[in-house]
All heavy atoms as a GROMACS GRO file, in nm:
protein
  582
    1MET      N    1   0.078  -0.114  -0.007
    1MET     CA    2  -0.004   0.002  -0.004
    1MET      C    3   0.091   0.123  -0.003
    1MET      O    4   0.196   0.132   0.070
    1MET     CB    5  -0.090   0.000   0.123
    1MET     CG    6  -0.175   0.125   0.122
    1MET     SD    7  -0.305   0.156   0.237
    1MET     CE    8  -0.315   0.034   0.349
    2LEU      N    9   0.046   0.226  -0.069
    2LEU     CA   10   0.125   0.345  -0.080
    2LEU      C   11   0.100   0.431   0.047
    2LEU      O   12  -0.010   0.432   0.104
    2LEU     CB   13   0.082   0.439  -0.194
    2LEU     CG   14   0.106   0.374  -0.330
    2LEU    CD1   15   0.040   0.465  -0.443
    2LEU    CD2   16   0.253   0.358  -0.360
    3THR      N   17   0.206   0.495   0.094
    3THR     CA   18   0.196   0.585   0.216
    3THR      C   19   0.205   0.720   0.186
    3THR      O   20   0.190   0.807   0.273
    3THR     CB   21   0.298   0.537   0.319
    3THR    OG1   22   0.420   0.557   0.263
    3THR    CG2   23   0.289   0.394   0.366
    4THR      N   24   0.223   0.757   0.051
    4THR     CA   25   0.217   0.903   0.015
    4THR      C   26   0.084   0.949  -0.003
    4THR      O   27  -0.002   0.869  -0.035
    4THR     CB   28   0.305   0.920  -0.106
    4THR    OG1   29   0.255   0.846  -0.210
    4THR    CG2   30   0.453   0.887  -0.090
    5PHE      N   31   0.064   1.072  -0.002
    5PHE     CA   32  -0.062   1.140  -0.016
    5PHE      C   33  -0.077   1.165  -0.167
    5PHE      O   34   0.021   1.213  -0.233
    5PHE     CB   35  -0.083   1.260   0.066
    5PHE     CG   36  -0.095   1.232   0.205
    5PHE    CD1   37   0.007   1.230   0.294
    5PHE    CD2   38  -0.219   1.180   0.259
    5PHE    CE1   39   0.004   1.206   0.426
    5PHE    CE2   40  -0.230   1.154   0.396
    5PHE     CZ   41  -0.122   1.170   0.480
    6GLN      N   42  -0.198   1.137  -0.219
    6GLN     CA   43  -0.222   1.163  -0.362
    6GLN      C   44  -0.343   1.244  -0.396
    6GLN      O   45  -0.448   1.223  -0.316
    6GLN     CB   46  -0.235   1.027  -0.433
    6GLN     CG   47  -0.103   0.949  -0.430
    6GLN     CD   48  -0.121   0.812  -0.504
    6GLN    OE1   49  -0.212   0.798  -0.579
    6GLN    NE2   50  -0.034   0.717  -0.472
    7LEU      N   51  -0.340   1.332  -0.482
    7LEU     CA   52  -0.459   1.396  -0.530
    7LEU      C   53  -0.491   1.341  -0.665
    7LEU      O   54  -0.414   1.333  -0.756
    7LEU     CB   55  -0.438   1.543  -0.540
    7LEU     CG   56  -0.544   1.633  -0.598
    7LEU    CD1   57  -0.666   1.632  -0.518
    7LEU    CD2   58  -0.498   1.774  -0.625
    8VAL      N   59  -0.624   1.290  -0.675
    8VAL     CA   60  -0.669   1.227  -0.795
    8VAL      C   61  -0.791   1.303  -0.841
    8VAL      O   62  -0.883   1.314  -0.771
    8VAL     CB   63  -0.696   1.082  -0.776
    8VAL    CG1   64  -0.744   1.012  -0.902
    8VAL    CG2   65  -0.584   1.001  -0.719
    9LEU      N   66  -0.779   1.352  -0.967
    9LEU     CA   67  -0.896   1.425  -1.029
    9LEU      C   68  -0.944   1.347  -1.142
    9LEU      O   69  -0.862   1.310  -1.229
    9LEU     CB   70  -0.857   1.566  -1.071
    9LEU     CG   71  -0.784   1.647  -0.951
    9LEU    CD1   72  -0.722   1.775  -1.019
    9LEU    CD2   73  -0.880   1.678  -0.845
   10TRP      N   74  -1.076   1.316  -1.142
   10TRP     CA   75  -1.129   1.224  -1.236
   10TRP      C   76  -1.245   1.295  -1.308
   10TRP      O   77  -1.332   1.345  -1.243
   10TRP     CB   78  -1.188   1.099  -1.166
   10TRP     CG   79  -1.173   0.969  -1.242
   10TRP    CD1   80  -1.247   0.934  -1.344
   10TRP    CD2   81  -1.077   0.868  -1.192
   10TRP    NE1   82  -1.194   0.802  -1.372
   10TRP    CE2   83  -1.103   0.769  -1.294
   10TRP    CE3   84  -0.982   0.854  -1.102
   10TRP    CZ2   85  -1.025   0.645  -1.284
   10TRP    CZ3   86  -0.919   0.735  -1.098
   10TRP    CH2   87  -0.944   0.631  -1.185
   11GLY      N   88  -1.248   1.289  -1.440
   11GLY     CA   89  -1.364   1.341  -1.512
   11GLY      C   90  -1.462   1.237  -1.534
   11GLY      O   91  -1.442   1.125  -1.592
   12LYS      N   92  -1.589   1.257  -1.477
   12LYS     CA   93  -1.690   1.144  -1.472
   12LYS      C   94  -1.742   1.121  -1.622
   12LYS      O   95  -1.801   1.012  -1.635
   12LYS     CB   96  -1.805   1.179  -1.373
   12LYS     CG   97  -1.898   1.282  -1.417
   12LYS     CD   98  -2.006   1.295  -1.315
   12LYS     CE   99  -2.102   1.409  -1.358
   12LYS     NZ  100  -2.218   1.418  -1.251
   13HIS      N  101  -1.716   1.206  -1.707
   13HIS     CA  102  -1.755   1.179  -1.847
   13HIS      C  103  -1.649   1.132  -1.933
   13HIS      O  104  -1.660   1.132  -2.062
   13HIS     CB  105  -1.818   1.303  -1.903
   13HIS     CG  106  -1.938   1.353  -1.827
   13HIS    ND1  107  -2.063   1.274  -1.808
   13HIS    CD2  108  -1.953   1.463  -1.752
   13HIS    CE1  109  -2.130   1.351  -1.734
   13HIS    NE2  110  -2.074   1.452  -1.705
   14ASP      N  111  -1.536   1.094  -1.881
   14ASP     CA  112  -1.409   1.040  -1.959
   14ASP      C  113  -1.447   0.897  -1.991
   14ASP      O  114  -1.444   0.813  -1.921
   14ASP     CB  115  -1.296   1.054  -1.854
   14ASP     CG  116  -1.166   1.006  -1.931
   14ASP    OD1  117  -1.174   0.965  -2.042
   14ASP    OD2  118  -1.057   1.036  -1.872
   15LEU      N  119  -1.460   0.885  -2.126
   15LEU     CA  120  -1.488   0.753  -2.190
   15LEU      C  121  -1.374   0.652  -2.184
   15LEU      O  122  -1.389   0.540  -2.218
   15LEU     CB  123  -1.546   0.773  -2.329
   15LEU     CG  124  -1.673   0.859  -2.340
   15LEU    CD1  125  -1.716   0.874  -2.476
   15LEU    CD2  126  -1.786   0.802  -2.246
   16SER      N  127  -1.262   0.715  -2.144
   16SER     CA  128  -1.131   0.620  -2.151
   16SER      C  129  -1.131   0.531  -2.023
   16SER      O  130  -1.049   0.443  -2.027
   16SER     CB  131  -1.011   0.713  -2.148
   16SER     OG  132  -1.000   0.794  -2.264
   17PHE      N  133  -1.207   0.564  -1.925
   17PHE     CA  134  -1.202   0.487  -1.804
   17PHE      C  135  -1.352   0.435  -1.769
   17PHE      O  136  -1.453   0.502  -1.798
   17PHE     CB  137  -1.144   0.566  -1.692
   17PHE     CG  138  -1.012   0.611  -1.713
   17PHE    CD1  139  -0.981   0.738  -1.762
   17PHE    CD2  140  -0.909   0.532  -1.687
   17PHE    CE1  141  -0.856   0.783  -1.784
   17PHE    CE2  142  -0.784   0.564  -1.700
   17PHE     CZ  143  -0.749   0.695  -1.761
   18ASP      N  144  -1.353   0.327  -1.694
   18ASP     CA  145  -1.477   0.273  -1.646
   18ASP      C  146  -1.527   0.368  -1.527
   18ASP      O  147  -1.448   0.411  -1.449
   18ASP     CB  148  -1.446   0.130  -1.588
   18ASP     CG  149  -1.571   0.059  -1.533
   18ASP    OD1  150  -1.596   0.099  -1.413
   18ASP    OD2  151  -1.635  -0.012  -1.602
   19PRO      N  152  -1.660   0.386  -1.526
   19PRO     CA  153  -1.708   0.481  -1.426
   19PRO      C  154  -1.686   0.438  -1.269
   19PRO      O  155  -1.685   0.514  -1.185
   19PRO     CB  156  -1.862   0.496  -1.454
   19PRO     CG  157  -1.868   0.431  -1.588
   19PRO     CD  158  -1.755   0.349  -1.620
   20GLY      N  159  -1.657   0.304  -1.260
   20GLY     CA  160  -1.646   0.260  -1.126
   20GLY      C  161  -1.501   0.263  -1.075
   20GLY      O  162  -1.472   0.236  -0.957
   21GLU      N  163  -1.398   0.314  -1.160
   21GLU     CA  164  -1.268   0.323  -1.123
   21GLU      C  165  -1.234   0.410  -1.004
   21GLU      O  166  -1.150   0.385  -0.920
   21GLU     CB  167  -1.185   0.354  -1.244
   21GLU     CG  168  -1.169   0.232  -1.337
   21GLU     CD  169  -1.073   0.251  -1.451
   21GLU    OE1  170  -0.959   0.290  -1.420
   21GLU    OE2  171  -1.116   0.222  -1.563
   22PRO      N  172  -1.298   0.528  -0.990
   22PRO     CA  173  -1.265   0.618  -0.877
   22PRO      C  174  -1.290   0.546  -0.744
   22PRO      O  175  -1.204   0.565  -0.652
   22PRO     CB  176  -1.352   0.741  -0.895
   22PRO     CG  177  -1.385   0.745  -1.037
   22PRO     CD  178  -1.384   0.601  -1.094
   23GLU      N  179  -1.402   0.477  -0.728
   23GLU     CA  180  -1.424   0.401  -0.609
   23GLU      C  181  -1.325   0.292  -0.585
   23GLU      O  182  -1.286   0.277  -0.471
   23GLU     CB  183  -1.568   0.343  -0.607
   23GLU     CG  184  -1.674   0.445  -0.578
   23GLU     CD  185  -1.643   0.538  -0.455
   23GLU    OE1  186  -1.607   0.467  -0.341
   23GLU    OE2  187  -1.665   0.654  -0.465
   24ARG      N  188  -1.285   0.216  -0.691
   24ARG     CA  189  -1.175   0.114  -0.677
   24ARG      C  190  -1.041   0.187  -0.635
   24ARG      O  191  -0.968   0.121  -0.557
   24ARG     CB  192  -1.167   0.032  -0.802
   24ARG     CG  193  -1.286  -0.052  -0.828
   24ARG     CD  194  -1.264  -0.151  -0.932
   24ARG     NE  195  -1.259  -0.094  -1.068
   24ARG     CZ  196  -1.366  -0.065  -1.138
   24ARG    NH1  197  -1.486  -0.089  -1.098
   24ARG    NH2  198  -1.343  -0.016  -1.262
   25TYR      N  199  -1.022   0.299  -0.685
   25TYR     CA  200  -0.900   0.365  -0.659
   25TYR      C  201  -0.903   0.410  -0.511
   25TYR      O  202  -0.801   0.392  -0.434
   25TYR     CB  203  -0.876   0.498  -0.736
   25TYR     CG  204  -0.744   0.553  -0.748
   25TYR    CD1  205  -0.664   0.526  -0.851
   25TYR    CD2  206  -0.688   0.624  -0.646
   25TYR    CE1  207  -0.532   0.573  -0.858
   25TYR    CE2  208  -0.565   0.662  -0.645
   25TYR     CZ  209  -0.479   0.644  -0.753
   25TYR     OH  210  -0.360   0.693  -0.758
   26ARG      N  211  -1.015   0.452  -0.451
   26ARG     CA  212  -1.022   0.497  -0.315
   26ARG      C  213  -1.005   0.366  -0.225
   26ARG      O  214  -0.940   0.376  -0.123
   26ARG     CB  215  -1.164   0.543  -0.288
   26ARG     CG  216  -1.184   0.690  -0.335
   26ARG     CD  217  -1.322   0.738  -0.289
   26ARG     NE  218  -1.340   0.874  -0.327
   26ARG     CZ  219  -1.420   0.913  -0.427
   26ARG    NH1  220  -1.488   0.833  -0.495
   26ARG    NH2  221  -1.437   1.042  -0.451
   27LYS      N  222  -1.042   0.256  -0.270
   27LYS     CA  223  -1.024   0.132  -0.194
   27LYS      C  224  -0.882   0.092  -0.193
   27LYS      O  225  -0.829   0.050  -0.095
   27LYS     CB  226  -1.113   0.015  -0.253
   27LYS     CG  227  -1.099  -0.111  -0.182
   27LYS     CD  228  -1.193  -0.214  -0.242
   27LYS     CE  229  -1.165  -0.353  -0.167
   27LYS     NZ  230  -1.229  -0.457  -0.234
   28ASP      N  231  -0.816   0.099  -0.309
   28ASP     CA  232  -0.673   0.055  -0.320
   28ASP      C  233  -0.582   0.157  -0.256
   28ASP      O  234  -0.468   0.119  -0.206
   28ASP     CB  235  -0.637   0.042  -0.465
   28ASP     CG  236  -0.702  -0.080  -0.541
   28ASP    OD1  237  -0.754  -0.166  -0.467
   28ASP    OD2  238  -0.711  -0.084  -0.666
   29VAL      N  239  -0.613   0.282  -0.262
   29VAL     CA  240  -0.526   0.390  -0.200
   29VAL      C  241  -0.612   0.476  -0.114
   29VAL      O  242  -0.657   0.577  -0.145
   29VAL     CB  243  -0.460   0.475  -0.311
   29VAL    CG1  244  -0.361   0.573  -0.261
   29VAL    CG2  245  -0.398   0.390  -0.424
   30PRO      N  246  -0.639   0.421   0.010
   30PRO     CA  247  -0.729   0.480   0.091
   30PRO      C  248  -0.698   0.633   0.143
   30PRO      O  249  -0.789   0.710   0.172
   30PRO     CB  250  -0.744   0.393   0.218
   30PRO     CG  251  -0.628   0.297   0.213
   30PRO     CD  252  -0.579   0.300   0.072
   31ASN      N  253  -0.575   0.665   0.145
   31ASN     CA  254  -0.536   0.804   0.183
   31ASN      C  255  -0.535   0.902   0.059
   31ASN      O  256  -0.495   1.017   0.083
   31ASN     CB  257  -0.407   0.799   0.260
   31ASN     CG  258  -0.287   0.750   0.182
   31ASN    OD1  259  -0.304   0.691   0.085
   31ASN    ND2  260  -0.169   0.767   0.233
   32ALA      N  261  -0.572   0.852  -0.060
   32ALA     CA  262  -0.580   0.937  -0.169
   32ALA      C  263  -0.697   1.036  -0.157
   32ALA      O  264  -0.802   0.993  -0.106
   32ALA     CB  265  -0.593   0.861  -0.306
   33ASP      N  266  -0.676   1.153  -0.198
   33ASP     CA  267  -0.788   1.259  -0.197
   33ASP      C  268  -0.848   1.248  -0.347
   33ASP      O  269  -0.793   1.307  -0.435
   33ASP     CB  270  -0.725   1.388  -0.179
   33ASP     CG  271  -0.828   1.495  -0.153
   33ASP    OD1  272  -0.955   1.470  -0.160
   33ASP    OD2  273  -0.790   1.612  -0.129
   34VAL      N  274  -0.957   1.172  -0.370
   34VAL     CA  275  -1.010   1.159  -0.491
   34VAL      C  276  -1.128   1.242  -0.521
   34VAL      O  277  -1.225   1.247  -0.439
   34VAL     CB  278  -1.042   1.007  -0.514
   34VAL    CG1  279  -1.109   0.977  -0.654
   34VAL    CG2  280  -0.939   0.918  -0.494
   35HIS      N  281  -1.142   1.307  -0.631
   35HIS     CA  282  -1.241   1.403  -0.670
   35HIS      C  283  -1.289   1.359  -0.810
   35HIS      O  284  -1.218   1.348  -0.902
   35HIS     CB  285  -1.210   1.546  -0.672
   35HIS     CG  286  -1.160   1.601  -0.531
   35HIS    ND1  287  -1.250   1.653  -0.453
   35HIS    CD2  288  -1.039   1.593  -0.474
   35HIS    CE1  289  -1.186   1.688  -0.342
   35HIS    NE2  290  -1.054   1.654  -0.356
   36VAL      N  291  -1.424   1.341  -0.821
   36VAL     CA  292  -1.478   1.319  -0.965
   36VAL      C  293  -1.550   1.450  -1.002
   36VAL      O  294  -1.644   1.496  -0.939
   36VAL     CB  295  -1.589   1.199  -0.959
   36VAL    CG1  296  -1.644   1.177  -1.080
   36VAL    CG2  297  -1.508   1.075  -0.891
   37LEU      N  298  -1.500   1.498  -1.109
   37LEU     CA  299  -1.545   1.620  -1.165
   37LEU      C  300  -1.646   1.602  -1.283
   37LEU      O  301  -1.642   1.506  -1.341
   37LEU     CB  302  -1.426   1.704  -1.214
   37LEU     CG  303  -1.302   1.716  -1.127
   37LEU    CD1  304  -1.198   1.789  -1.199
   37LEU    CD2  305  -1.343   1.808  -1.009
   38ASN      N  306  -1.731   1.708  -1.290
   38ASN     CA  307  -1.829   1.707  -1.406
   38ASN      C  308  -1.758   1.744  -1.522
   38ASN      O  309  -1.768   1.850  -1.568
   38ASN     CB  310  -1.939   1.797  -1.365
   38ASN     CG  311  -2.052   1.779  -1.464
   38ASN    OD1  312  -2.067   1.682  -1.532
   38ASN    ND2  313  -2.141   1.883  -1.474
   39ALA      N  314  -1.682   1.655  -1.578
   39ALA     CA  315  -1.589   1.690  -1.697
   39ALA      C  316  -1.556   1.556  -1.774
   39ALA      O  317  -1.585   1.452  -1.734
   39ALA     CB  318  -1.457   1.760  -1.644
   40GLY      N  319  -1.491   1.580  -1.884
   40GLY     CA  320  -1.444   1.457  -1.960
   40GLY      C  321  -1.302   1.435  -1.944
   40GLY      O  322  -1.234   1.474  -1.840
   41HIS      N  323  -1.236   1.373  -2.044
   41HIS     CA  324  -1.099   1.342  -2.039
   41HIS      C  325  -1.009   1.462  -2.024
   41HIS      O  326  -0.907   1.466  -1.947
   41HIS     CB  327  -1.061   1.258  -2.171
   41HIS     CG  328  -0.918   1.208  -2.162
   41HIS    ND1  329  -0.885   1.100  -2.079
   41HIS    CD2  330  -0.800   1.250  -2.224
   41HIS    CE1  331  -0.753   1.077  -2.096
   41HIS    NE2  332  -0.704   1.162  -2.178
   42PHE      N  333  -1.039   1.578  -2.089
   42PHE     CA  334  -0.952   1.693  -2.079
   42PHE      C  335  -1.015   1.795  -1.976
   42PHE      O  336  -1.053   1.904  -2.007
   42PHE     CB  337  -0.943   1.766  -2.214
   42PHE     CG  338  -0.879   1.666  -2.311
   42PHE    CD1  339  -0.948   1.598  -2.407
   42PHE    CD2  340  -0.730   1.658  -2.307
   42PHE    CE1  341  -0.879   1.509  -2.492
   42PHE    CE2  342  -0.662   1.575  -2.394
   42PHE     CZ  343  -0.746   1.493  -2.495
   43ALA      N  344  -1.026   1.750  -1.844
   43ALA     CA  345  -1.087   1.824  -1.748
   43ALA      C  346  -1.022   1.961  -1.729
   43ALA      O  347  -1.104   2.053  -1.702
   43ALA     CB  348  -1.092   1.744  -1.612
   44LEU      N  349  -0.905   1.968  -1.736
   44LEU     CA  350  -0.830   2.098  -1.724
   44LEU      C  351  -0.876   2.198  -1.827
   44LEU      O  352  -0.875   2.322  -1.784
   44LEU     CB  353  -0.682   2.073  -1.728
   44LEU     CG  354  -0.603   2.185  -1.677
   44LEU    CD1  355  -0.633   2.231  -1.537
   44LEU    CD2  356  -0.446   2.153  -1.685
   45ASP      N  357  -0.918   2.166  -1.932
   45ASP     CA  358  -0.975   2.262  -2.041
   45ASP      C  359  -1.102   2.314  -1.997
   45ASP      O  360  -1.130   2.433  -2.032
   45ASP     CB  361  -0.982   2.190  -2.173
   45ASP     CG  362  -0.858   2.147  -2.243
   45ASP    OD1  363  -0.752   2.193  -2.192
   45ASP    OD2  364  -0.868   2.079  -2.345
   46THR      N  365  -1.181   2.249  -1.919
   46THR     CA  366  -1.312   2.301  -1.894
   46THR      C  367  -1.336   2.331  -1.749
   46THR      O  368  -1.432   2.400  -1.713
   46THR     CB  369  -1.419   2.197  -1.927
   46THR    OG1  370  -1.391   2.064  -1.871
   46THR    CG2  371  -1.420   2.173  -2.086
   47LYS      N  372  -1.250   2.279  -1.650
   47LYS     CA  373  -1.266   2.298  -1.512
   47LYS      C  374  -1.141   2.353  -1.449
   47LYS      O  375  -1.105   2.311  -1.336
   47LYS     CB  376  -1.300   2.164  -1.452
   47LYS     CG  377  -1.434   2.101  -1.495
   47LYS     CD  378  -1.553   2.195  -1.447
   47LYS     CE  379  -1.680   2.130  -1.483
   47LYS     NZ  380  -1.790   2.217  -1.447
   48ALA      N  381  -1.060   2.439  -1.520
   48ALA     CA  382  -0.933   2.489  -1.467
   48ALA      C  383  -0.950   2.553  -1.324
   48ALA      O  384  -0.871   2.528  -1.236
   48ALA     CB  385  -0.876   2.583  -1.562
   49ASN      N  386  -1.048   2.636  -1.310
   49ASN     CA  387  -1.055   2.706  -1.177
   49ASN      C  388  -1.086   2.618  -1.069
   49ASN      O  389  -1.039   2.616  -0.966
   49ASN     CB  390  -1.172   2.820  -1.184
   49ASN     CG  391  -1.125   2.934  -1.273
   49ASN    OD1  392  -1.006   2.955  -1.297
   49ASN    ND2  393  -1.214   3.004  -1.323
   50GLU      N  394  -1.178   2.515  -1.094
   50GLU     CA  395  -1.210   2.415  -0.987
   50GLU      C  396  -1.087   2.329  -0.957
   50GLU      O  397  -1.059   2.304  -0.840
   50GLU     CB  398  -1.326   2.324  -1.043
   50GLU     CG  399  -1.375   2.221  -0.938
   50GLU     CD  400  -1.497   2.143  -0.994
   50GLU    OE1  401  -1.550   2.180  -1.095
   50GLU    OE2  402  -1.535   2.043  -0.927
   51ILE      N  403  -1.014   2.293  -1.057
   51ILE     CA  404  -0.898   2.209  -1.040
   51ILE      C  405  -0.785   2.284  -0.967
   51ILE      O  406  -0.726   2.236  -0.866
   51ILE     CB  407  -0.843   2.145  -1.182
   51ILE    CG1  408  -0.945   2.047  -1.230
   51ILE    CG2  409  -0.708   2.093  -1.162
   51ILE    CD1  410  -0.913   2.002  -1.376
   52ALA      N  411  -0.764   2.407  -0.997
   52ALA     CA  412  -0.670   2.493  -0.931
   52ALA      C  413  -0.702   2.512  -0.789
   52ALA      O  414  -0.617   2.504  -0.704
   52ALA     CB  415  -0.661   2.627  -0.997
   53ALA      N  416  -0.826   2.521  -0.754
   53ALA     CA  417  -0.874   2.534  -0.602
   53ALA      C  418  -0.851   2.408  -0.537
   53ALA      O  419  -0.806   2.401  -0.421
   53ALA     CB  420  -1.012   2.570  -0.600
   54LEU      N  421  -0.881   2.289  -0.597
   54LEU     CA  422  -0.852   2.156  -0.544
   54LEU      C  423  -0.697   2.130  -0.509
   54LEU      O  424  -0.664   2.087  -0.412
   54LEU     CB  425  -0.909   2.044  -0.625
   54LEU     CG  426  -1.060   2.038  -0.636
   54LEU    CD1  427  -1.112   1.941  -0.741
   54LEU    CD2  428  -1.126   1.998  -0.490
   55VAL      N  429  -0.619   2.174  -0.616
   55VAL     CA  430  -0.476   2.157  -0.589
   55VAL      C  431  -0.431   2.249  -0.480
   55VAL      O  432  -0.343   2.205  -0.407
   55VAL     CB  433  -0.403   2.187  -0.731
   55VAL    CG1  434  -0.243   2.187  -0.705
   55VAL    CG2  435  -0.438   2.076  -0.827
   56HIS      N  436  -0.472   2.368  -0.479
   56HIS     CA  437  -0.436   2.463  -0.384
   56HIS      C  438  -0.472   2.406  -0.234
   56HIS      O  439  -0.380   2.413  -0.143
   56HIS     CB  440  -0.494   2.595  -0.407
   56HIS     CG  441  -0.457   2.704  -0.301
   56HIS    ND1  442  -0.336   2.764  -0.299
   56HIS    CD2  443  -0.534   2.764  -0.206
   56HIS    CE1  444  -0.333   2.848  -0.201
   56HIS    NE2  445  -0.451   2.854  -0.145
   57GLU      N  446  -0.602   2.352  -0.226
   57GLU     CA  447  -0.644   2.307  -0.101
   57GLU      C  448  -0.568   2.190  -0.051
   57GLU      O  449  -0.520   2.168   0.062
   57GLU     CB  450  -0.789   2.269  -0.103
   57GLU     CG  451  -0.848   2.206   0.019
   57GLU     CD  452  -0.994   2.164  -0.003
   57GLU    OE1  453  -1.062   2.218  -0.090
   57GLU    OE2  454  -1.032   2.074   0.075
   58PHE      N  455  -0.539   2.096  -0.147
   58PHE     CA  456  -0.456   1.983  -0.127
   58PHE      C  457  -0.313   2.009  -0.081
   58PHE      O  458  -0.263   1.959   0.017
   58PHE     CB  459  -0.446   1.890  -0.246
   58PHE     CG  460  -0.365   1.764  -0.233
   58PHE    CD1  461  -0.415   1.650  -0.168
   58PHE    CD2  462  -0.241   1.763  -0.281
   58PHE    CE1  463  -0.339   1.537  -0.154
   58PHE    CE2  464  -0.159   1.640  -0.261
   58PHE     CZ  465  -0.213   1.536  -0.200
   59MET      N  466  -0.251   2.110  -0.149
   59MET     CA  467  -0.114   2.143  -0.119
   59MET      C  468  -0.111   2.205   0.037
   59MET      O  469  -0.023   2.179   0.109
   59MET     CB  470  -0.053   2.245  -0.213
   59MET     CG  471  -0.048   2.194  -0.358
   59MET     SD  472   0.069   2.053  -0.355
   59MET     CE  473   0.219   2.131  -0.371
   60ASN      N  474  -0.210   2.291   0.063
   60ASN     CA  475  -0.215   2.345   0.198
   60ASN      C  476  -0.240   2.236   0.305
   60ASN      O  477  -0.178   2.239   0.410
   60ASN     CB  478  -0.336   2.451   0.212
   60ASN     CG  479  -0.297   2.577   0.142
   60ASN    OD1  480  -0.188   2.605   0.134
   60ASN    ND2  481  -0.403   2.650   0.105
   61THR      N  482  -0.322   2.139   0.273
   61THR     CA  483  -0.347   2.030   0.383
   61THR      C  484  -0.221   1.946   0.397
   61THR      O  485  -0.207   1.883   0.492
   61THR     CB  486  -0.457   1.940   0.347
   61THR    OG1  487  -0.436   1.869   0.222
   61THR    CG2  488  -0.594   2.018   0.330
   62GLN      N  489  -0.125   1.945   0.296
   62GLN     CA  490  -0.004   1.862   0.296
   62GLN      C  491   0.114   1.951   0.362
   62GLN      O  492   0.221   1.904   0.366
   62GLN     CB  493   0.038   1.819   0.160
   62GLN     CG  494  -0.068   1.723   0.097
   62GLN     CD  495  -0.117   1.615   0.185
   62GLN    OE1  496  -0.026   1.541   0.242
   62GLN    NE2  497  -0.238   1.596   0.216
   63GLY      N  498   0.080   2.076   0.389
   63GLY     CA  499   0.193   2.155   0.450
   63GLY      C  500   0.272   2.213   0.350
   63GLY      O  501   0.387   2.262   0.382
   64VAL      N  502   0.239   2.222   0.231
   64VAL     CA  503   0.314   2.283   0.123
   64VAL      C  504   0.256   2.425   0.090
   64VAL      O  505   0.150   2.429   0.053
   64VAL     CB  506   0.314   2.196  -0.009
   64VAL    CG1  507   0.398   2.258  -0.123
   64VAL    CG2  508   0.369   2.052   0.017
   65SER      N  509   0.346   2.513   0.098
   65SER     CA  510   0.310   2.653   0.073
   65SER      C  511   0.412   2.718  -0.011
   65SER      O  512   0.518   2.668  -0.030
   65SER     CB  513   0.288   2.731   0.202
   65SER     OG  514   0.402   2.757   0.266
   66ARG      N  515   0.386   2.841  -0.053
   66ARG     CA  516   0.488   2.910  -0.130
   66ARG      C  517   0.614   2.932  -0.049
   66ARG      O  518   0.722   2.928  -0.107
   66ARG     CB  519   0.433   3.044  -0.184
   66ARG     CG  520   0.329   3.035  -0.285
   66ARG     CD  521   0.277   3.168  -0.329
   66ARG     NE  522   0.158   3.149  -0.414
   66ARG     CZ  523   0.174   3.153  -0.547
   66ARG    NH1  524   0.285   3.170  -0.605
   66ARG    NH2  525   0.064   3.149  -0.619
   67ALA      N  526   0.606   2.946   0.077
   67ALA     CA  527   0.713   2.981   0.169
   67ALA      C  528   0.812   2.854   0.177
   67ALA      O  529   0.929   2.878   0.199
   67ALA     CB  530   0.666   3.016   0.295
   68ASN      N  531   0.756   2.735   0.172
   68ASN     CA  532   0.847   2.619   0.203
   68ASN      C  533   0.866   2.530   0.074
   68ASN      O  534   0.900   2.427   0.091
   68ASN     CB  535   0.800   2.539   0.322
   68ASN     CG  536   0.666   2.478   0.305
   68ASN    OD1  537   0.605   2.480   0.195
   68ASN    ND2  538   0.605   2.430   0.409
   69ARG      N  539   0.844   2.577  -0.036
   69ARG     CA  540   0.864   2.509  -0.164
   69ARG      C  541   1.006   2.515  -0.190
   69ARG      O  542   1.079   2.618  -0.173
   69ARG     CB  543   0.792   2.563  -0.273
   69ARG     CG  544   0.641   2.510  -0.271
   69ARG     CD  545   0.568   2.543  -0.403
   69ARG     NE  546   0.563   2.691  -0.403
   69ARG     CZ  547   0.494   2.756  -0.503
   69ARG    NH1  548   0.437   2.680  -0.613
   69ARG    NH2  549   0.479   2.880  -0.497
   70PRO      N  550   1.065   2.419  -0.258
   70PRO     CA  551   1.206   2.422  -0.298
   70PRO      C  552   1.220   2.526  -0.420
   70PRO      O  553   1.126   2.555  -0.486
   70PRO     CB  554   1.244   2.284  -0.351
   70PRO     CG  555   1.110   2.205  -0.361
   70PRO     CD  556   1.011   2.284  -0.281
   71PRO      N  557   1.342   2.586  -0.422
   71PRO     CA  558   1.353   2.687  -0.536
   71PRO      C  559   1.334   2.624  -0.667
   71PRO      O  560   1.382   2.493  -0.693
   71PRO     CB  561   1.488   2.744  -0.503
   71PRO     CG  562   1.557   2.645  -0.411
   71PRO     CD  563   1.454   2.564  -0.346
   72GLN      N  564   1.282   2.694  -0.769
   72GLN     CA  565   1.268   2.638  -0.898
   72GLN      C  566   1.397   2.662  -0.975
   72GLN      O  567   1.464   2.762  -0.957
   72GLN     CB  568   1.155   2.702  -0.973
   72GLN     CG  569   1.015   2.663  -0.902
   72GLN     CD  570   0.910   2.735  -0.985
   72GLN    OE1  571   0.930   2.806  -1.089
   72GLN    NE2  572   0.787   2.713  -0.938
   73ALA      N  573   1.428   2.558  -1.060
   73ALA     CA  574   1.540   2.578  -1.148
   73ALA      C  575   1.526   2.684  -1.258
   73ALA      O  576   1.417   2.713  -1.296
   73ALA     CB  577   1.569   2.435  -1.220
   74ALA      N  578   1.635   2.743  -1.284
   74ALA     CA  579   1.626   2.864  -1.387
   74ALA      C  580   1.621   2.809  -1.520
   74ALA      O  581   1.655   2.707  -1.553
   74ALA     CB  582   1.747   2.948  -1.356
   0.00000   0.00000   0.00000
């Protein structure tokens, strides 16, 4: 079992995956933060603001903020 925290964003209208997969993912990786969005395969194209908010919230709950991120490569 994985011990790292994971954020999983799933488009419920994504025809590439079985609709039951998010629940199976939650079972296999119980500490994953799984969200099923009202979107398709390219969720970022249609739900960018919602995804950005979920990523921001997830990073905050993991103790990652702008102040304690490693410096970015130039």
